[in-house]
Every structure is written in structure tokens, then in C-alpha cells.
C-alpha positions in Angstrom: 137.5 -4.7 -74.9 138.4 -8.3 -74.3 138.0 -9.8 -70.9 141.5 -9.8 -69.3 140.6 -12.9 -67.2 139.6 -14.7 -70.5 142.9 -13.6 -72.1 144.9 -14.9 -69.1 143.1 -18.3 -69.2 143.5 -18.6 -73.0 147.2 -17.9 -72.6 147.6 -20.9 -70.4 145.2 -23.0 -72.6 142.6 -23.2 -69.8 139.7 -21.7 -71.7 137.8 -23.2 -74.6 135.0 -21.1 -76.0 133.2 -24.3 -77.3 132.8 -25.7 -73.8 129.9 -24.2 -71.7 131.5 -25.1 -68.4 134.4 -22.8 -69.3 132.0 -19.9 -69.8 130.5 -20.7 -66.3 134.0 -20.7 -64.8 134.8 -17.4 -66.5 131.7 -15.7 -65.1 132.4 -17.0 -61.6 136.0 -15.8 -61.8 134.9 -12.4 -63.0 132.3 -12.1 -60.3 134.7 -13.1 -57.6 137.3 -10.6 -58.8 134.7 -7.8 -59.0 133.4 -8.5 -55.5 136.9 -8.6 -54.2 137.7 -5.2 -55.8 134.5 -3.7 -54.4 135.4 -5.0 -51.0 138.8 -3.4 -51.1 137.4 -0.1 -52.3 134.8 -0.1 -49.5 137.4 -1.0 -46.9 139.6 1.9 -48.1 136.7 4.3 -47.9 135.9 3.1 -44.4 139.5 3.6 -43.3 139.6 7.1 -44.9 136.3 8.1 -43.2 137.5 6.7 -39.9 140.8 8.7 -40.2 138.9 11.8 -41.0 136.5 11.3 -38.0 139.5 10.7 -35.7 141.2 13.8 -36.9 138.1 15.8 -36.4 137.5 14.3 -33.0 141.1 15.2 -31.9 140.6 18.7 -33.3 137.3 19.1 -31.4 138.8 17.9 -28.2 141.6 20.4 -28.6 139.1 23.2 -29.0 137.1 22.0 -26.0 140.1 21.9 -23.8 141.1 25.4 -25.0 137.7 27.0 -24.3 136.0 24.8 -21.7 137.6 26.1 -18.5 137.7 29.8 -19.6 134.1 29.9 -20.5 133.2 29.2 -16.9 135.5 32.0 -15.8 133.7 34.4 -18.2 130.3 33.3 -16.9 131.3 33.8 -13.3 132.8 37.2 -14.1 136.4 36.3 -13.4 137.5 36.9 -17.0 136.7 39.7 -19.4 134.6 38.9 -22.5 137.0 40.7 -24.9 139.9 38.8 -23.4 138.2 35.5 -24.0 137.4 36.4 -27.6 141.1 36.4 -28.4 141.0 32.6 -27.9 138.9 32.2 -31.1 141.3 32.1 -34.1 140.4 32.6 -37.7 138.6 29.6 -39.2 137.3 28.5 -35.7 134.3 30.8 -35.7 131.6 28.2 -36.5 133.3 25.7 -34.2 133.1 28.2 -31.4 129.4 28.8 -32.1 128.8 25.0 -31.9 130.7 25.0 -28.6 128.5 27.8 -27.2 125.2 26.3 -28.2 124.9 23.5 -25.6 125.5 26.1 -22.9 122.8 28.4 -24.3 120.2 25.6 -24.2 120.7 25.3 -20.4 121.2 28.9 -19.4 118.9 31.9 -19.1 119.0 35.5 -18.1 122.3 37.3 -17.7 124.3 34.1 -18.4 122.6 33.8 -21.8 123.3 37.5 -22.4 127.0 36.8 -21.9 127.0 33.9 -24.3 125.2 36.1 -26.9 127.9 38.8 -26.5 130.6 36.1 -27.1 128.8 34.9 -30.2 128.0 38.3 -31.8 131.2 38.8 -33.8 130.8 35.4 -35.4 127.1 35.4 -36.3 127.8 36.6 -39.8 129.3 33.2 -40.5 126.1 31.6 -39.2 123.9 33.9 -41.3 125.7 32.7 -44.4 124.5 29.2 -43.7 120.9 30.4 -44.1 121.5 30.0 -47.9 123.0 26.5 -47.6 121.7 23.9 -50.0 121.0 21.5 -47.1 117.7 22.1 -45.2 119.3 20.7 -42.0 122.1 23.3 -42.1 119.5 26.1 -42.7 117.5 24.9 -39.7 120.7 24.8 -37.6 121.5 28.4 -38.6 118.0 29.5 -37.7 118.3 27.8 -34.3 121.6 29.6 -33.6 120.4 33.0 -34.7 117.3 32.4 -32.5 119.6 31.7 -29.5 122.1 34.5 -30.0 120.9 36.9 -32.7 117.4 38.1 -31.8 116.1 40.6 -32.5 118.9 41.9 -34.7 118.7 38.9 -37.0 114.9 38.6 -37.1 114.6 39.8 -40.7 117.2 37.3 -41.9 115.2 34.5 -40.2 111.9 35.9 -41.6 113.2 35.7 -45.1 113.1 31.9 -44.7 109.3 31.8 -44.0 109.0 31.3 -47.8 111.8 28.7 -47.9 111.3 25.9 -50.4 111.4 23.4 -47.5 108.3 23.5 -45.3 110.5 22.3 -42.4 112.8 25.3 -42.7 109.8 27.6 -43.0 108.2 26.1 -39.9 111.4 26.4 -37.9 111.7 30.0 -38.9 108.1 30.6 -37.8 108.6 28.9 -34.5 111.7 30.9 -33.8 110.1 34.3 -34.6 106.9 33.6 -32.7 108.7 32.1 -29.7 110.3 35.5 -29.3 106.9 37.1 -29.7 107.8 39.1 -32.8 104.2 40.0 -33.5 104.9 41.8 -36.7 105.6 38.4 -38.3 102.3 36.9 -37.2 100.6 37.7 -40.6 103.5 36.2 -42.7 103.4 33.1 -40.5 99.7 32.6 -40.9 100.0 33.0 -44.6 102.3 30.0 -44.7 100.2 27.7 -42.5 98.7 26.1 -45.6 102.1 24.7 -46.4 102.5 22.9 -43.0 100.4 19.9 -43.9 102.7 17.5 -42.0 102.1 19.2 -38.7 98.8 18.6 -36.8 96.3 21.3 -35.8 97.3 21.3 -32.2 101.0 21.9 -33.0 100.2 24.7 -35.3 97.8 26.3 -32.8 100.6 26.1 -30.1 102.8 27.9 -32.6 100.4 30.8 -32.8 99.8 30.9 -29.1 103.5 31.7 -28.6 103.1 35.0 -30.3 101.2 36.4 -27.3 98.0 38.3 -26.7 99.0 41.2 -29.0 98.5 38.8 -32.0 94.9 38.1 -31.2 93.4 40.9 -33.3 95.4 39.8 -36.4 94.3 36.2 -35.8 90.7 37.2 -35.6 90.9 39.0 -38.9 92.2 35.8 -40.6 89.6 33.7 -38.8 86.8 35.8 -40.2 88.2 35.8 -43.8 86.3 33.2 -45.8 88.9 33.4 -48.5 91.5 31.8 -46.3 92.0 28.0 -46.5 89.7 26.2 -44.1 92.6 24.5 -42.3 94.2 27.9 -41.6 91.0 29.1 -40.0 90.7 25.9 -38.0 94.2 26.4 -36.6 93.4 30.0 -35.7 90.2 29.0 -33.9 92.1 26.4 -31.9 94.7 29.0 -31.0 92.2 31.6 -30.0 90.5 29.1 -27.7 93.9 28.2 -26.1 94.5 31.9 -25.6 91.1 32.3 -23.9 90.5 35.2 -26.4 87.2 36.5 -25.1 87.4 39.3 -27.7 86.8 36.7 -30.4 83.3 35.8 -29.0 81.3 38.0 -31.4 83.4 36.8 -34.3 82.8 33.1 -33.3 79.0 33.7 -33.1 79.1 35.4 -36.6 81.0 32.4 -38.1 78.7 29.9 -36.4 75.7 31.6 -37.9 77.0 32.1 -41.4 79.7 29.7 -42.3 79.0 26.4 -44.1 82.4 24.6 -43.8 82.0 21.7 -41.4 85.6 21.9 -40.1 85.4 25.6 -39.4 82.1 25.1 -37.6 83.5 22.3 -35.4 86.5 24.4 -34.6 84.3 27.4 -33.8 82.3 25.3 -31.3 85.5 24.2 -29.6 86.4 27.9 -29.4 83.1 28.8 -27.9 83.5 26.1 -25.4 86.6 28.0 -24.1 85.3 31.6 -24.2 81.5 31.7 -24.1 81.3 31.1 -20.3 77.8 29.7 -20.8 76.5 32.6 -22.8 75.3 32.8 -26.4 74.4 29.1 -26.6 71.3 29.4 -28.8 73.3 28.8 -32.0 74.9 25.8 -30.4 71.5 24.4 -29.4 70.3 24.8 -33.0 73.2 22.7 -34.2 72.2 20.0 -31.8 69.5 19.2 -34.3 71.8 19.4 -37.3 71.4 16.7 -40.0 75.2 16.5 -40.1 76.2 13.9 -37.5 79.6 15.4 -36.9 78.2 18.9 -36.2 75.4 17.4 -34.0 77.9 15.4 -31.9 80.2 18.4 -31.5 77.4 20.7 -30.6 76.1 18.4 -27.9 79.6 18.0 -26.5 80.1 21.8 -26.5 76.7 22.4 -25.0 77.3 19.8 -22.4 80.2 21.8 -21.0 78.0 24.9 -20.5 74.5 23.4 -20.1 71.8 24.5 -17.6 68.8 22.6 -16.2 66.6 24.0 -19.0 68.6 21.9 -21.5 67.5 18.6 -19.9 64.6 18.1 -22.4 67.0 18.6 -25.3 69.4 16.0 -24.0 66.6 13.6 -23.2 65.5 13.8 -26.8 69.0 13.4 -28.1 69.3 10.2 -26.0 66.9 8.5 -28.4 68.9 9.5 -31.5 69.9 6.6 -33.8 73.5 7.7 -33.7 75.2 6.0 -30.6 77.8 8.8 -30.3 75.0 11.4 -30.1 73.2 9.4 -27.5 76.4 9.0 -25.5 77.0 12.7 -25.4 73.4 13.2 -24.3 73.7 10.6 -21.6 76.8 12.1 -20.2 75.2 15.6 -20.2 72.2 14.2 -18.2 74.6 12.7 -15.7 76.5 16.0 -15.4 73.2 17.9 -14.9 72.1 15.5 -12.2 69.2 13.9 -14.1 70.2 10.5 -12.8 66.6 9.4 -12.3 65.9 9.4 -16.1 69.0 7.3 -16.7 68.0 4.9 -14.0 64.6 4.5 -15.6 66.2 3.7 -18.9 68.6 1.3 -17.3 65.7 -0.6 -15.8 64.1 -1.2 -19.2 65.7 -4.2 -20.9 63.7 -3.5 -24.0 65.0 0.1 -24.5 67.8 0.4 -27.1 69.8 2.7 -24.7 69.5 0.7 -21.5 73.1 -0.6 -21.8 74.4 2.9 -22.4 72.4 4.2 -19.4 73.9 1.4 -17.2 77.4 2.2 -18.4 77.0 5.9 -17.6 75.5 5.1 -14.2 78.4 2.8 -13.4 80.8 5.7 -13.9 79.2 7.7 -11.2 81.3 8.0 -8.0 80.1 5.6 -5.3 
């Protein structure tokens, strides 16, 4: 197809193909016209979007003015719930749910129960959004069902634990466990390996929400060496935060038989919460581990539960070539009151740990 600008210029005798400058002029003219056309198209799109936004905003303001005053009457008991439901017309069900949600975030108890009763007839429209192609819409639907639909809609939410989007699955897990639906603890734990974008502490908090009834199930997964190491680490952290004293024997078993460094470190953290100074022999053995990470963790854990008989162990560790090991030992000696040994090291300028001893002594309260 011939360039219409070129045809127009040739019609007036203003274009000569033999002259390079005419080709430059043609390209500049085409570029300017193309940019002008794109500018007009983008401007029209902006106008259309603005008009749509304004129309939606006016519609939303109309709905708010329609429901805002009466919702307060319902919450105060001055208006019947069934009477208020008549204000929600066909096609306004999802807008009504969006209207109720901000109130639900702020209210609790009987007021939230009233909002749930208002929302019940319209939750089927929300449940349909669980199959929406957008993960954000699916997360919104889970959130709304968690506010107004539990426990009746728990199975619908649980179906999204295997959603193709980890964010959706995580939100479904959080919603179920926040309501302490312990029958979903196992399915949630089985999905933890997918939640790589969340840190250990966030995932542990998620399991803690399930309540003490979930502890036996968590212990079973913690002991299962077939589970991914990260899953077992998350569970160990959660058991520690729950102060799950029933996990003590399991932790000692893992500490004595497991070889995964991350699991062993998490187990020592767990013991730091639940051992209450008992069963520390395995931890003392790890204080001499050739693995520097295990050694540092063991010393830090033992330091929290150490007794005077552990002073020789910490004095020996103070001479370790690893500065982090030595630091844990120095802090343990300080906590155990062995200040004299630290003062003796601080006075020896030729000792490699004299500066560390001085630093620890400087942190003592005056």
C-alpha cells in the first residue's frame, strides 16, 4: 500500500524520489502524524476511563447514601434485619458486600454477627468469585467469606489450599487457621513447601493461630523425616512459640538422630523454649560440634539454661578460633557471674580475646 502522505506530496509536486532530503521530510511527516494520532487515541481513552470512573463514583455514592444511615439503625437495633435487606436490589449484591466489609474489619461480637446475617443471602455471589481468573479477586473472595461465611464456607475456602497461586493458597490457609479450624492443619502443612516467599517466622505464626489442639498433628510432621526440611523447621519454630512442652521428647529424639543442620538448629531453638533447663546433655555435646553453625547455636541455647557446672565448658569455648563461638561463651560467663575470668582475660593485652572480654565487661550494669 502506497504511503498516503507521499501520494499527497506527489500530487502537489512536492516529493522527488531522487532527492534524499525529500525522503527525510517524508519520514518526519509520517512520524509526526503517527504520534499525533496516538496522542488523540490515548486522550480519548483517558476521557472514556475518566467518564467511567465518574459514573462508578456517582453510583457508589448513591449506594452509600442509600445504606449508610440505615446500617447504623440496624446495628443499634432500631431497624429489623429483614427490613433492611429489602434495600438491596438485584445486581447490587456484590456492592453491598463491599459496603459491609469496612464495618466488619472494625466490629466484633454481636455487631459482627448482625453484619454476617445481612451478608448471608449474598455470599453465593462471593463464592463464585473463588473461581475468578484473577488471584486478587480470589483473595478478596476468601477474605469476605472469612469475615461473613465461617464456618459454613470453610470447605469452599479449603479447596483453594491447592490453588495454582501460592498467594491465594497462603491466604486460604491463614483464613482457616485464624478461625482455628484444626481439621485443616494437615492440608495446610502439606502446602508449606510452596510458600517460599514467606519467611520462617510468618509461617510459624500461621500455624500458631490454629491453637493447642493442632500440636499433636504438628509433632507428627516434625518427626517425619520424609517431609521437606523447611516444613519441619517451620513446625519446630511454631511448637516453640506455642510452648509445646509435649514436644520435648520428640525434640530430644530429633536432636540425637537427625543430620539436617537446619532441622537441628530449629530443634535447639525449640528446646530453648520448652526444656526449662532439663535434658541439656545433647546440647552440650553439640557445643563441640565440628559444624560452626551448630556449635554457635548450641552455645546460645545452652547459655539460656546453663548452670554453674557449665562454666568450664564456656571457658574452653572462649578460646575457640571462631569469634562468634567465643562471643557466645563470653556472654554465658557474664550471665553465670564468672566476671573474674573475664577480667583476667581483659587484663592480658597479649590474649586474643582480651578485646572481647573488655567489650562484654563494658556491657555490665554499673
